[in-house]
N, C-alpha and C positions, 0 to 999 in steps of 0.2 A: 862030402861035397854038396849033396842035395840039401842037407841041413843048413849048410852055410849059405847056399843060394836063397833058401827060404827065410832063414833067420836074420841074416845080415841086413837086407833092406828093411825088415820090420824093426830092427834095432835102430838103424840110422834115420828112418823116416817114420812119421806119424800119419796115419791115414784117417781122414775125417769123412764120415758119411753125412754130416750135417752141412750140406752145401747145395746151392741151386744156381741156375743161370738166371740173372736178373737184368732188368733194363728199365730206364725211366719212362714214365707215361706222362703225357701232357693232356690237360683237360680242354675240351671244346665247349664254350659257353654260348648261351643265346644272347645275341646283341640287343634284342628288343623283346617285349612281351607280345605274344600272338600265337598263331597256329603253325606247327611244324609241317613243312611240305617238302616233297622231293628228297627226303632223307632215305635213300635207297641203298646206301653202302652197308655191307654186312660185316660182321666180325671176321677178322683175318684178311680183309681186302686191303691191298696195298694202296697207299695214298702218297701224293707228292706235295711239297710245300706250296701252300696257296691254292690247292685244288678245291673246287667247290663241292661240298658235301651235301648241301641242301639249302633251304631258305626258310625264313620265318615271316609269315604274313600277319600284319596287324589289321584286324577288321574294325578296330575302334579309332582309326586314324582320323576319319572324317569328323566324327563326333567331337574328338579332342580338338581338331583344328577349328571347327565351328564355334566351340566354346571359347577358345582362345581369341578367335576373330571377334566374337561378340564383346568380350571384355576389352580388347584393344580398341574397338570402335567406341565403346563408352569412355574409355580413357582419352581417346582422340577428341571426342566431343568436349570432355571436361577441359582438356588442354586448350582447345580452340576458344572455349568460353573464357577461360582465364586469360588467354592472349588478348581477346577483345576488351576485357575489363582493364587490363594493364595498358593497352593502347589508348583507351579513353582517359585513363589516369595520366598517361604520359602527355596527352594533348592538354589536359588541365594544367599540369605542372609547367608545360612549355608556355601556355598562355599566361599563367601567373608569373613565370620568370620574365616573360617579355614585358608584362605590365610593370613589374618591379624595375626592369631596366629602363623602360620609358619614363617612369616617375623619377627615377634617379637622374636621367638625362635632363628632364624638364627642370628639376630642382637645381641641378648644376648650371644649366643655362641661365636661370633666373639669378642665381648668385653671381655668375659671370657678368651678367648685365649690370647688376648692382655694383660689383667691384669695378667694372669699366667706368661707370658713372663716377664712383668715388675717385678713381684714378684721374679722370679728366678734371674733376673739381680740385683735386690736390695739385695737379700740374699747374692749374691757374693760380692756386695759392702760392706755389713755389715761384712762379714768374712775378707775382705781385711782391712777394718778400724780396726777390732779387732786385726789382726796381726800387723798392724802398731803401735797400742797403746801398744801392748806387747813389741815390739822392742824398742819403745821410753822409756818405763819404765826400760828396762835393761840398755840402754845407760845412762839414768839419774842416775841409781844406781852406775855407774862407773864414773859419773861426766863428761861424754862426751857432754851432751846437757843440756840445761837449763830447769827448770820446766815449763816454758811457752810453750815449744814445746809439753810437755806431755798434758797440758790442751787443746791445739789445737787438738791433736789426739783424746782425749776423747770426745770433742765436736763434732768432725766429726763422731765418732762412734754413738753417741746419735742421731745425725741428720739422719744418714742412717737407724737406727732402727725405728725412727719415720716415715720416708717415707715408710718403709716396712709395718709397722702397718696400715698406710693409704691405701696402695695397698691391703692388706688383707681384710680391712673393705669394700673396694669397691667390691672386689671379693665376699664377703658374701652378699652384697646388690644385686649384679647381680644374684646370685643363688636364692635369695628370689623372685626376679622379674620373674625368670624362672618358679618357682613353681606357682606363681600367674597367669602366662600366661597359664600354663597347666590346671589350675582351672577356666579359663575364667574370671579372675579378673585382670584388667590392672591397674597398679599403675604408678604414675609419676606426677610430677607437671605440671599443665595446661592441663591435660587429664581427660576425664571422667573415672569413674570406669569401665564402659562397653562401648566399641566402638559403633558407630551408628548402624552398621550392627547387632551387638548382641542385642542391645536394640529393634530394629525393629523386630528381630526374636522372642524375647520373647512376644512382643505385638501380633505378627501374630499367635503365638501358641494359645494364649487366644482366639483370634477371630475365629480361626479354630475350637476350641472346641465348641464355641457357634454355629457356622455354622453347625457343625455335629449334634448338638442337634436339630436344626430346620429341618435338612434333615431327621432325624429319625422320627420326629413328622409328617412331611409332607408325608413321605413314608408310615407311618402307616395309616394315614387318606386315602391315595390313595388306599391302599389295602382294607380298610374297605368299601369304596364306591364300589370298584370293586366286592367285595363279595356280597354286597347288590344288585347290578345290576345283578349279576349272579344268585342270588336266585329268581329274578323276571322272570326267564325263557326266552324264545325266543319271548314273546309277545312284542307288541309295547309300552306298558305302564306297569310300575311296580306299584302296589298298596301299599299305606302306610295307615295302619289302626290304628285308635285310638278309644278305647272303651269309652262309656258314662256310668257313674255309678251314682246311687242315693246317695246323701250326707248323709241322715238320714232315720230313719224309719218313715213312714207317708203315705201320699196319694199324688198322682200326681194331682196338683191343676190346672195348665194351661200348654198347649203346644203351642209354637209359630211357629213351623215348622213341616211340614209333610215329610214323606219319599221322597227322591229324591230332596229335596231342597238343593240349594247351600248355604253353610254357611261359614263364615270367623272365624278365630281363635278368641276365646273370646266371640262369639255371644251367647246371652241368648237363650237357646233351650226350657227350661221348668222351672216350679217352683214346688217344693215339699213342702206341708204343714206339719208342725211338730205337730201332734195331741197331743203328750204327754205334750206339753207346752201350752195347750189352757187356756184361761182366759177370764173373763168378762171385757169388756171395757166400762166404764160408764162415761157419761158427767153429771157433777153436778155444781151448782153455786159455784163460787170460794170462796164465803163467808163461805161455809161449809167444805172447804178443811182442815181448821186448826184442826178439830177434827177427820179427817179420817186418823189416823196414821196407819202405818203398823201393822197388826194383828187384826184390828177392824173387828168384825163379821158383815157380810152383808148378807141379804136374797135376793134371786133372783129366778125367774122362767122363763122358756121359754114362749114366747107369744103363747097363745092358750092352755097352760097346767094349771093345778090347783095346782100342788105340788110346795111348796116353798122349796128351797134348801139353804144351808148355804155355804158361802165362806169367805175368809179372805183377807183383803186389802194387796196387795203386795207393791204398791207404788202409789204416786200421783204426778201430775204436774199441773202447773198453766195455765191460759188462754194465756199466752205469747208463749206457745209452741203448736201452732195450725197447724203446718205444717203437710203435708201428710207423712206417714211413709210407704215407698214402701216395707219394709221387713215384713209387716203384711198382712194377707189374706183379712181383711175387713178394710174399712176406716170409722171411726166414725165421723158423722157430729155434730159439736159443734157450739154453739153460741159464740160471741166474749167474753162474760163474764163468760163462763163456763170453769171449769177446768176438769181434767181427773183423774179417779181412776181406777187402775188395781186390779181386784179381782181374786185370785187363785181359781181354780175349782178342786174339788176332782175327780179323774178319774172315780170312780164308780158311780158318780152322773149323768153322761151322758153315758148311755149304747150304745154299738155298734157305736162308733164314725165313723168307716170306712163307715158304711151304710148311714151316714148323712153328709159326707164330713167334719167330725170333728165339725159339727154344726157351722162352720165358717160363720159369717154374720147373724146368727139367732138373731132376736130382743129379748131383755130380759127386763122383769120388775124387778126393783130393789128397795128394801126398805132400805133406809139409815136412821139411827137414827138421829133425830133432836138434835141439840145442842142449848138448850134454854139458853139465856143469859139475866137475869132479868134486868140488867142495860141497855143493848141495847134495850129491849122491852120498858122499862120505858121512855128512851130518845125518842123513836119513838112515843109513845103515847103522850108525852109532845109536840112534834113537831106538831102532828096532832091537838091537842087542841088549839095550838096557831094559826093555820091556820083557 
């Protein structure tokens, strides 16, 4: 009976000593370059999400702001000078466009006056030709002249009326051109719709609008920097402070810098272990991984204790994934042919995790159910008999 009690569990279960309690760690980075201050938390100290761990002070903030202010002021002066030049050019183009419009209107008015004179003269000619035709018709009715003379007088009247209509059409066209000039649209064969000065004026207006936008942005940034420098007081240096916060609830696992250390932006200052996601990290022969599916019940106990606890398999990975994982608190040593099993831990099974650093790195005994395959066993025995 004693032999059965001892032998049967050993036959039905495989016990692994290559297992540790593990937990993820999250890095705390420096938000800016400067000097580390008030970083008084010690390893193993409990932290809460968003808790302030310390701060980083940048003593070079004022020098940086002053350099930026100087360059922005030079840029502002350049933009203002460019704006003044463009505004002078705009006035030049406006003056030239106005001169062009005035000359066009003067030319059109002169042509309208000339056409008006031609129209009055042609109207007089039409009246004269109409009177001549009426006299010719009276003489023809009394047989003093031949009908051919009447036809000649009628044709002369029609020609005079046609010339008058042409003059009136030209007058109408000139008036249309006058309206177009007042609307800054210039018509005519071989000419652009808008003269060169007017085209450049429109382009310059768009560029001035963009320039004024850049001026407002630059001026706003200059005022912002001046306010920051003024808030720094009369001291030689203005301090820029950036707080350091804990990313999750857990324990401070490692500190890489002490108070007064000079750090750069993005430097890793510390690591916080996430106790609520602790698990058992087990190394097993890869041949046993095929039956360690998620949800499989596994027994484990901390080395040196007698109580066996239960956990469930979270995930598995093969021996090809033996690289070190820097995001975990402990590194499990595995052989080349060993796979990996992650077993979830119930929080109540490990009391007071803060007092034991979340048990990270503690060696664990694990009982894994054996998967007996009769065919594989028979093949092995057959191979042994042949040898």
